[in-house]
C-alpha positions as CSV (number, residue, x, y, z in Angstrom):
1,X,9.8,10.9,4.1
2,X,9.2,7.2,4.3
3,X,6.5,5.2,2.6
4,X,5.7,2.0,4.5
5,X,3.7,-0.6,2.7
6,X,2.1,-2.9,5.2
7,X,0.8,-6.0,3.3
8,X,-0.9,-9.1,4.4
9,X,0.7,-12.2,2.9
10,X,4.2,-13.5,2.8
11,X,6.3,-15.5,0.3
12,X,5.6,-13.6,-2.8
13,X,6.7,-15.0,-6.2
14,X,10.2,-14.0,-7.3
15,X,8.8,-11.8,-10.1
16,X,6.9,-9.7,-7.6
17,X,9.9,-9.3,-5.3
18,X,12.1,-8.4,-8.2
19,X,9.7,-5.9,-9.7
20,X,9.1,-4.2,-6.3
21,X,12.8,-4.0,-5.5
22,X,13.5,-2.6,-9.0
23,X,11.1,0.3,-8.6
24,X,12.0,0.9,-5.0
25,X,15.7,1.2,-6.0
26,X,14.8,3.9,-8.5
27,X,13.3,6.2,-5.8
28,X,15.6,8.7,-4.2
29,X,16.9,8.4,-0.7
30,X,14.6,11.1,0.6
31,X,11.6,9.0,-0.5
32,X,12.4,5.7,1.1
33,X,10.1,2.7,0.6
34,X,9.8,0.1,3.3
35,X,7.9,-3.2,3.2
36,X,6.3,-4.8,6.2
37,X,4.8,-8.2,5.4
38,X,2.3,-9.6,7.8
39,X,1.2,-13.3,8.0
40,X,-2.3,-14.3,6.9
41,X,-4.8,-14.8,9.7
42,X,-5.7,-18.4,10.4
43,X,-8.2,-19.7,7.9
44,X,-9.8,-23.1,7.7
45,X,-12.9,-24.7,6.3
46,X,-16.0,-23.3,7.9
47,X,-13.9,-20.8,9.9
48,X,-15.1,-17.3,10.4
49,X,-13.2,-15.1,7.8
50,X,-14.0,-12.0,10.0
51,X,-11.8,-13.4,12.8
52,X,-8.9,-13.8,10.4
53,X,-9.4,-10.3,9.0
54,X,-9.6,-8.9,12.6
55,X,-6.3,-10.6,13.5
56,X,-4.7,-9.2,10.3
57,X,-6.0,-5.8,11.1
58,X,-4.7,-5.9,14.7
59,X,-1.2,-6.9,13.5
60,X,-1.3,-4.1,10.9
61,X,-2.4,-1.4,13.3
62,X,0.3,-2.4,15.8
63,X,2.9,-1.6,13.1
64,X,1.6,1.9,12.4
65,X,3.2,4.9,14.2
66,X,0.6,7.3,15.8
67,X,1.8,10.2,13.6
68,X,1.7,8.3,10.3
69,X,-0.7,9.3,7.6
70,X,-2.6,6.1,6.8
71,X,-3.9,5.2,3.3
72,X,-6.1,2.1,3.0
73,X,-6.1,0.4,-0.4
74,X,-9.6,-0.8,-0.7
75,X,-12.0,-1.4,-3.6
76,X,-14.5,0.8,-1.9
77,X,-12.1,3.7,-1.9
78,X,-11.8,6.7,-4.2
79,X,-10.2,6.1,-7.6
80,X,-7.2,8.3,-8.3
81,X,-5.6,9.2,-11.6
82,X,-1.8,9.1,-11.9
83,X,-1.8,12.9,-11.8
84,X,-3.9,12.7,-8.6
85,X,-1.3,10.4,-7.0
86,X,1.5,12.7,-8.1
87,X,-0.3,15.5,-6.3
88,X,-0.9,13.4,-3.2
89,X,2.8,12.4,-3.2
90,X,3.9,16.0,-3.5
91,X,1.5,17.0,-0.6
92,X,2.8,14.1,1.5
93,X,6.4,15.2,0.9
94,X,5.6,18.8,1.8
95,X,4.0,17.6,5.1
96,X,7.1,15.6,5.9
97,X,5.0,12.9,7.6
98,X,5.6,9.2,7.0
99,X,2.9,7.4,5.1
100,X,1.6,3.9,5.8
101,X,-0.1,2.2,2.8
102,X,-2.3,-0.8,3.9
103,X,-2.9,-3.8,1.7
104,X,-5.3,-6.3,3.2
105,X,-5.4,-10.1,2.7
106,X,-7.7,-12.2,0.6
107,X,-10.8,-10.9,2.5
108,X,-9.7,-7.3,2.4
109,X,-9.0,-4.8,5.2
110,X,-10.8,-4.9,8.5
111,X,-13.0,-2.1,9.6
112,X,-10.5,-1.0,12.2
113,X,-7.9,-0.4,9.5
114,X,-10.4,1.6,7.4
115,X,-11.4,3.6,10.4
116,X,-7.7,4.5,11.2
117,X,-7.1,5.6,7.6
118,X,-7.2,9.2,6.6
119,X,-7.5,8.3,2.9
120,X,-9.1,5.3,1.2
121,X,-7.8,4.6,-2.3
122,X,-9.0,2.1,-4.9
123,X,-6.4,1.1,-7.4
124,X,-9.0,-0.4,-9.7
125,X,-12.7,-1.4,-10.0
126,X,-11.3,-4.7,-11.0
127,X,-10.4,-7.4,-8.5
128,X,-6.6,-7.7,-8.6
129,X,-4.4,-10.5,-7.3
130,X,-2.5,-9.4,-4.3
131,X,0.9,-10.0,-5.7
132,X,0.0,-7.8,-8.7
133,X,-1.3,-5.0,-6.4
134,X,2.1,-4.8,-4.8
135,X,3.8,-4.3,-8.2
136,X,1.2,-1.9,-9.5
137,X,1.4,0.2,-6.3
138,X,5.2,0.6,-6.3
139,X,5.2,1.3,-10.1
140,X,2.6,4.0,-9.7
141,X,4.5,5.6,-6.7
142,X,7.6,5.6,-8.9
143,X,5.6,7.1,-11.9
144,X,4.1,9.8,-9.6
145,X,7.6,10.7,-8.4
146,X,8.9,11.0,-12.0
147,X,6.0,13.3,-12.9
148,X,6.8,15.5,-9.9
149,X,10.5,15.6,-11.0
150,X,9.7,16.3,-14.7
151,X,11.4,13.0,-15.6
152,X,10.4,11.6,-19.1
153,X,9.3,8.2,-17.6
154,X,5.6,9.2,-17.7
155,X,4.9,9.7,-21.4
Protein backbone atom coordinates (compact mmCIF):
# COMPACT_ATOMS: atom_id res chain seq x y z
CA UNK A 1 0.00 0.00 0.00
CA UNK A 2 1.16 3.48 -0.78
CA UNK A 3 0.22 6.67 1.03
CA UNK A 4 0.61 9.68 -1.25
CA UNK A 5 0.58 13.07 0.37
CA UNK A 6 -0.33 15.74 -2.15
CA UNK A 7 0.49 19.12 -0.65
CA UNK A 8 0.27 22.61 -2.07
CA UNK A 9 3.45 24.54 -1.43
CA UNK A 10 7.09 23.97 -2.19
CA UNK A 11 10.41 24.85 -0.58
CA UNK A 12 9.65 23.77 2.96
CA UNK A 13 12.10 24.70 5.72
CA UNK A 14 14.84 22.14 6.39
CA UNK A 15 13.35 21.15 9.76
CA UNK A 16 10.11 20.13 8.01
CA UNK A 17 11.88 18.09 5.34
CA UNK A 18 14.11 16.43 7.95
CA UNK A 19 11.23 15.53 10.27
CA UNK A 20 9.06 14.18 7.45
CA UNK A 21 11.92 12.11 6.06
CA UNK A 22 12.73 10.74 9.51
CA UNK A 23 9.20 9.46 10.14
CA UNK A 24 8.83 8.20 6.57
CA UNK A 25 12.06 6.17 6.93
CA UNK A 26 10.64 4.47 10.02
CA UNK A 27 7.68 3.07 8.12
CA UNK A 28 7.98 -0.42 6.62
CA UNK A 29 8.41 -1.02 2.90
CA UNK A 30 4.84 -2.28 2.59
CA UNK A 31 3.55 1.09 3.83
CA UNK A 32 5.36 3.44 1.51
CA UNK A 33 4.96 7.18 1.89
CA UNK A 34 5.31 9.39 -1.19
CA UNK A 35 5.23 13.18 -1.37
CA UNK A 36 3.88 15.23 -4.23
CA UNK A 37 4.46 18.95 -3.82
CA UNK A 38 2.39 21.23 -6.01
CA UNK A 39 3.08 24.92 -6.65
CA UNK A 40 0.84 27.59 -5.19
CA UNK A 41 -1.74 29.07 -7.50
CA UNK A 42 -0.94 32.58 -8.69
CA UNK A 43 -1.88 35.13 -6.04
CA UNK A 44 -1.52 38.89 -6.15
CA UNK A 45 -3.08 41.93 -4.56
CA UNK A 46 -6.73 42.16 -5.36
CA UNK A 47 -6.61 38.83 -7.19
CA UNK A 48 -9.37 36.34 -6.77
CA UNK A 49 -8.20 33.68 -4.25
CA UNK A 50 -10.85 31.30 -5.60
CA UNK A 51 -9.05 31.21 -8.94
CA UNK A 52 -5.78 30.23 -7.23
CA UNK A 53 -7.53 27.52 -5.19
CA UNK A 54 -9.23 26.19 -8.34
CA UNK A 55 -5.85 25.95 -10.11
CA UNK A 56 -4.32 24.17 -7.10
CA UNK A 57 -7.28 21.78 -6.97
CA UNK A 58 -7.04 20.98 -10.68
CA UNK A 59 -3.33 20.21 -10.34
CA UNK A 60 -4.01 18.03 -7.31
CA UNK A 61 -6.86 16.10 -8.94
CA UNK A 62 -4.70 15.42 -12.00
CA UNK A 63 -2.22 13.57 -9.75
CA UNK A 64 -4.78 11.24 -8.14
CA UNK A 65 -5.30 7.80 -9.65
CA UNK A 66 -8.95 6.84 -10.27
CA UNK A 67 -8.80 3.91 -7.83
CA UNK A 68 -7.20 5.89 -4.96
CA UNK A 69 -9.01 6.36 -1.71
CA UNK A 70 -8.92 10.13 -1.21
CA UNK A 71 -8.73 11.81 2.19
CA UNK A 72 -9.06 15.59 2.30
CA UNK A 73 -7.41 17.32 5.24
CA UNK A 74 -9.80 20.14 5.95
CA UNK A 75 -10.78 22.08 9.06
CA UNK A 76 -14.44 21.29 8.30
CA UNK A 77 -13.70 17.56 8.42
CA UNK A 78 -14.25 15.04 11.17
CA UNK A 79 -11.78 14.95 14.02
CA UNK A 80 -10.09 11.58 14.63
CA UNK A 81 -8.32 10.30 17.68
CA UNK A 82 -5.02 8.54 17.21
CA UNK A 83 -6.85 5.26 17.82
CA UNK A 84 -9.34 6.21 15.08
CA UNK A 85 -6.44 6.83 12.70
CA UNK A 86 -4.87 3.49 13.64
CA UNK A 87 -8.18 1.81 12.77
CA UNK A 88 -8.41 3.71 9.49
CA UNK A 89 -4.84 2.75 8.61
CA UNK A 90 -5.54 -0.92 9.34
CA UNK A 91 -8.68 -0.76 7.17
CA UNK A 92 -6.78 0.91 4.34
CA UNK A 93 -4.08 -1.75 4.50
CA UNK A 94 -6.69 -4.52 4.43
CA UNK A 95 -8.32 -2.95 1.35
CA UNK A 96 -4.94 -2.78 -0.37
CA UNK A 97 -5.84 0.48 -2.08
CA UNK A 98 -3.43 3.37 -2.34
CA UNK A 99 -4.51 6.40 -0.32
CA UNK A 100 -4.12 10.04 -1.40
CA UNK A 101 -4.03 12.56 1.45
CA UNK A 102 -4.70 16.13 0.28
CA UNK A 103 -3.26 19.23 1.97
CA UNK A 104 -4.45 22.49 0.45
CA UNK A 105 -2.70 25.82 0.20
CA UNK A 106 -3.14 28.93 2.35
CA UNK A 107 -6.78 29.27 1.28
CA UNK A 108 -7.61 25.59 1.78
CA UNK A 109 -8.81 22.91 -0.58
CA UNK A 110 -11.11 23.62 -3.46
CA UNK A 111 -14.63 22.22 -3.56
CA UNK A 112 -13.62 19.84 -6.37
CA UNK A 113 -11.05 18.19 -4.08
CA UNK A 114 -13.51 17.91 -1.22
CA UNK A 115 -16.10 16.41 -3.62
CA UNK A 116 -13.56 13.81 -4.84
CA UNK A 117 -12.63 12.79 -1.27
CA UNK A 118 -14.26 9.80 0.35
CA UNK A 119 -13.15 11.04 3.79
CA UNK A 120 -12.68 14.53 5.19
CA UNK A 121 -10.35 14.70 8.20
CA UNK A 122 -9.64 17.65 10.48
CA UNK A 123 -6.27 17.42 12.23
CA UNK A 124 -7.26 20.13 14.69
CA UNK A 125 -9.80 22.83 15.39
CA UNK A 126 -6.79 25.15 15.53
CA UNK A 127 -5.42 26.86 12.45
CA UNK A 128 -2.03 25.24 11.85
CA UNK A 129 0.82 26.45 9.67
CA UNK A 130 1.12 24.27 6.58
CA UNK A 131 4.70 23.17 7.30
CA UNK A 132 3.62 21.96 10.73
CA UNK A 133 0.64 20.09 9.22
CA UNK A 134 3.05 18.01 7.15
CA UNK A 135 5.13 17.00 10.17
CA UNK A 136 2.07 16.34 12.32
CA UNK A 137 0.47 14.21 9.61
CA UNK A 138 3.51 12.01 9.05
CA UNK A 139 4.14 11.59 12.77
CA UNK A 140 0.53 10.54 13.34
CA UNK A 141 0.71 8.04 10.48
CA UNK A 142 3.84 6.58 12.04
CA UNK A 143 2.20 6.54 15.49
CA UNK A 144 -0.90 4.79 14.09
CA UNK A 145 1.29 2.16 12.45
CA UNK A 146 3.16 1.54 15.73
CA UNK A 147 -0.15 1.09 17.55
CA UNK A 148 -1.24 -1.50 14.99
CA UNK A 149 2.11 -3.28 15.37
CA UNK A 150 2.02 -3.28 19.19
CA UNK A 151 5.20 -1.17 19.21
CA UNK A 152 5.88 0.80 22.43
CA UNK A 153 6.25 4.18 20.62
CA UNK A 154 2.67 5.16 21.55
CA UNK A 155 2.69 5.38 25.32
